[in-house]
NUTISE-377344 format. One record per atom (N, C-alpha, C): x, y, z; residue in one letter. Coordinates in Angstrom, 2 decimals. Layout:
N
u->X, v->Y, w->Z, aa->A $
...
This chain:
48
u->-37.52, v->-29.00, w->22.09, aa->M $
u->-38.38, v->-30.54, w->22.93, aa->M $
u->-37.97, v->-31.67, w->22.41, aa->M $
u->-38.09, v->-31.86, w->21.48, aa->F $
u->-37.80, v->-33.49, w->21.14, aa->F $
u->-37.12, v->-34.01, w->21.51, aa->F $
u->-35.88, v->-32.83, w->20.65, aa->F $
u->-34.57, v->-33.52, w->20.77, aa->F $
u->-33.46, v->-33.70, w->22.01, aa->F $
u->-34.70, v->-32.65, w->23.00, aa->A $
u->-34.35, v->-32.66, w->24.47, aa->A $
u->-34.02, v->-33.67, w->25.23, aa->A $
u->-35.56, v->-34.28, w->24.49, aa->D $
u->-35.44, v->-35.90, w->25.60, aa->D $
u->-34.40, v->-36.54, w->25.86, aa->D $
u->-34.56, v->-37.10, w->27.62, aa->N $
u->-33.27, v->-38.19, w->26.90, aa->N $
u->-33.71, v->-39.82, w->26.23, aa->N $
u->-34.49, v->-39.84, w->25.86, aa->E $
u->-34.79, v->-41.06, w->25.19, aa->E $
u->-34.48, v->-40.67, w->23.41, aa->E $
u->-34.39, v->-39.63, w->22.92, aa->I $
u->-34.30, v->-39.74, w->21.85, aa->I $
u->-33.49, v->-39.84, w->21.46, aa->I $
u->-32.52, v->-38.46, w->22.44, aa->K $
u->-30.87, v->-38.06, w->22.45, aa->K $
u->-30.41, v->-39.62, w->21.98, aa->K $
u->-30.57, v->-40.91, w->23.09, aa->A $
u->-30.08, v->-42.26, w->23.21, aa->A $
u->-30.50, v->-42.67, w->21.41, aa->A $
u->-31.40, v->-43.01, w->20.86, aa->A $
u->-31.64, v->-43.87, w->20.24, aa->A $
u->-30.99, v->-43.15, w->19.07, aa->A $
u->-30.92, v->-41.52, w->18.92, aa->L $
u->-30.62, v->-41.48, w->17.21, aa->L $
u->-28.83, v->-41.64, w->18.34, aa->L $
u->-28.16, v->-41.13, w->19.22, aa->K $
u->-27.25, v->-41.77, w->19.04, aa->K $
u->-27.21, v->-43.39, w->18.89, aa->K $
u->-27.53, v->-44.09, w->19.82, aa->Q $
u->-26.72, v->-45.41, w->19.00, aa->Q $
u->-27.73, v->-45.74, w->17.60, aa->Q $
u->-28.35, v->-44.91, w->16.84, aa->A $
u->-28.65, v->-44.80, w->15.19, aa->A $
u->-26.95, v->-44.92, w->14.59, aa->A $
u->-26.19, v->-44.40, w->15.00, aa->N $
u->-24.85, v->-43.83, w->14.70, aa->N $
u->-24.78, v->-42.80, w->13.08, aa->N $
u->-26.46, v->-42.03, w->13.52, aa->L $
u->-26.26, v->-41.42, w->11.33, aa->L $
u->-25.33, v->-41.07, w->11.10, aa->L $
u->-23.96, v->-40.56, w->11.44, aa->G $
u->-22.98, v->-39.79, w->11.17, aa->G $
u->-22.00, v->-40.87, w->10.16, aa->G $
u->-22.96, v->-42.63, w->10.21, aa->E $
u->-21.80, v->-43.75, w->9.43, aa->E $
u->-22.54, v->-44.35, w->8.88, aa->E $
u->-24.13, v->-43.46, w->7.88, aa->R $
u->-24.55, v->-44.26, w->7.42, aa->R $
u->-24.90, v->-43.10, w->6.26, aa->R $
u->-25.55, v->-44.10, w->4.80, aa->V $
u->-25.30, v->-43.23, w->4.10, aa->V $
u->-26.94, v->-42.65, w->4.08, aa->V $
u->-26.52, v->-41.44, w->3.10, aa->I $
u->-27.59, v->-40.22, w->2.06, aa->I $
u->-28.24, v->-40.86, w->1.43, aa->I $
u->-29.37, v->-41.05, w->0.44, aa->L $
u->-28.98, v->-41.73, w->-1.04, aa->L $
u->-30.23, v->-40.65, w->-0.72, aa->L $
u->-29.56, v->-39.39, w->-1.48, aa->D $
u->-30.29, v->-38.29, w->-2.31, aa->D $
u->-31.25, v->-38.59, w->-4.10, aa->D $
u->-32.32, v->-38.68, w->-3.73, aa->L $
u->-32.85, v->-39.43, w->-4.35, aa->L $
u->-34.08, v->-37.98, w->-5.29, aa->L $
u->-34.47, v->-37.94, w->-6.28, aa->D $
u->-35.02, v->-37.25, w->-6.78, aa->D $
u->-36.48, v->-37.42, w->-7.92, aa->D $
u->-37.66, v->-36.72, w->-7.39, aa->N $
u->-38.66, v->-36.98, w->-6.75, aa->N $
u->-39.28, v->-36.65, w->-7.86, aa->N $
u->-39.16, v->-36.91, w->-9.57, aa->P $
u->-40.35, v->-36.56, w->-10.95, aa->P $
u->-41.63, v->-35.40, w->-10.10, aa->P $
u->-42.54, v->-36.30, w->-9.61, aa->N $
u->-44.54, v->-36.13, w->-8.96, aa->N $
u->-44.33, v->-35.18, w->-8.03, aa->N $
u->-43.13, v->-34.46, w->-7.48, aa->I $
u->-43.02, v->-33.78, w->-6.16, aa->I $
u->-44.12, v->-33.10, w->-6.70, aa->I $
u->-44.33, v->-31.98, w->-5.40, aa->T $
u->-45.49, v->-30.81, w->-6.40, aa->T $
u->-44.92, v->-29.55, w->-6.14, aa->T $
u->-44.71, v->-28.49, w->-5.91, aa->R $
u->-44.59, v->-27.63, w->-5.93, aa->R $
u->-44.97, v->-26.40, w->-4.57, aa->R $
u->-45.59, v->-27.31, w->-4.31, aa->A $
u->-46.67, v->-27.03, w->-2.94, aa->A $
u->-45.15, v->-27.79, w->-1.89, aa->A $
u->-44.68, v->-28.67, w->-2.19, aa->T $
u->-43.84, v->-29.39, w->-1.13, aa->T $
u->-42.84, v->-29.10, w->-1.66, aa->T $
u->-41.80, v->-28.96, w->-2.28, aa->K $
u->-40.70, v->-28.02, w->-2.93, aa->K $
u->-40.38, v->-27.12, w->-2.37, aa->K $
u->-41.51, v->-25.74, w->-1.89, aa->A $
u->-41.50, v->-24.09, w->-1.12, aa->A $
u->-42.13, v->-24.82, w->0.10, aa->A $
u->-42.01, v->-26.31, w->1.36, aa->I $
u->-41.50, v->-26.09, w->2.01, aa->I $
u->-40.55, v->-25.66, w->2.94, aa->I $
u->-39.99, v->-24.75, w->3.52, aa->P $
u->-38.75, v->-24.40, w->4.09, aa->P $
u->-38.21, v->-25.40, w->4.81, aa->P $
u->-36.39, v->-25.34, w->4.07, aa->E $
u->-35.81, v->-26.67, w->5.06, aa->E $
u->-35.87, v->-26.98, w->6.21, aa->E $
u->-35.23, v->-25.84, w->6.84, aa->H $
u->-35.82, v->-25.79, w->8.26, aa->H $
u->-36.83, v->-26.88, w->9.09, aa->H $
u->-37.78, v->-26.62, w->7.81, aa->F $
u->-38.56, v->-27.95, w->8.80, aa->F $
u->-38.29, v->-29.82, w->8.32, aa->F $
u->-37.29, v->-29.63, w->8.13, aa->F $
u->-36.88, v->-31.40, w->7.01, aa->F $
u->-35.55, v->-31.60, w->8.70, aa->F $
u->-36.18, v->-32.96, w->8.69, aa->F $
u->-35.16, v->-33.37, w->9.31, aa->F $
u->-33.28, v->-33.47, w->8.89, aa->F $
u->-32.14, v->-33.06, w->9.20, aa->D $
u->-31.01, v->-33.16, w->8.39, aa->D $
u->-30.35, v->-34.04, w->10.09, aa->D $
u->-30.32, v->-35.41, w->9.40, aa->P $
u->-29.37, v->-36.15, w->10.58, aa->P $
u->-27.62, v->-35.93, w->10.72, aa->P $
u->-27.39, v->-35.09, w->9.82, aa->L $
u->-25.79, v->-35.11, w->10.29, aa->L $
u->-26.06, v->-33.11, w->10.39, aa->L $
u->-27.27, v->-32.51, w->10.90, aa->A $
u->-26.57, v->-31.25, w->11.77, aa->A $
u->-27.09, v->-31.64, w->12.71, aa->A $
u->-25.96, v->-30.75, w->14.07, aa->E $
u->-26.05, v->-30.91, w->14.98, aa->E $
u->-26.52, v->-29.91, w->15.80, aa->E $
């Protein structure tokens, strides 16, 4: 529903997410509970 909105689509297109650099940072303080959250709950800007 969120990504179906025309304003959201336009904003994401204008953001040129495919041309941005993704910095993968390790967080030594992250909790086990946070690590256990399934991947599908996180936004992947390169997924279509």
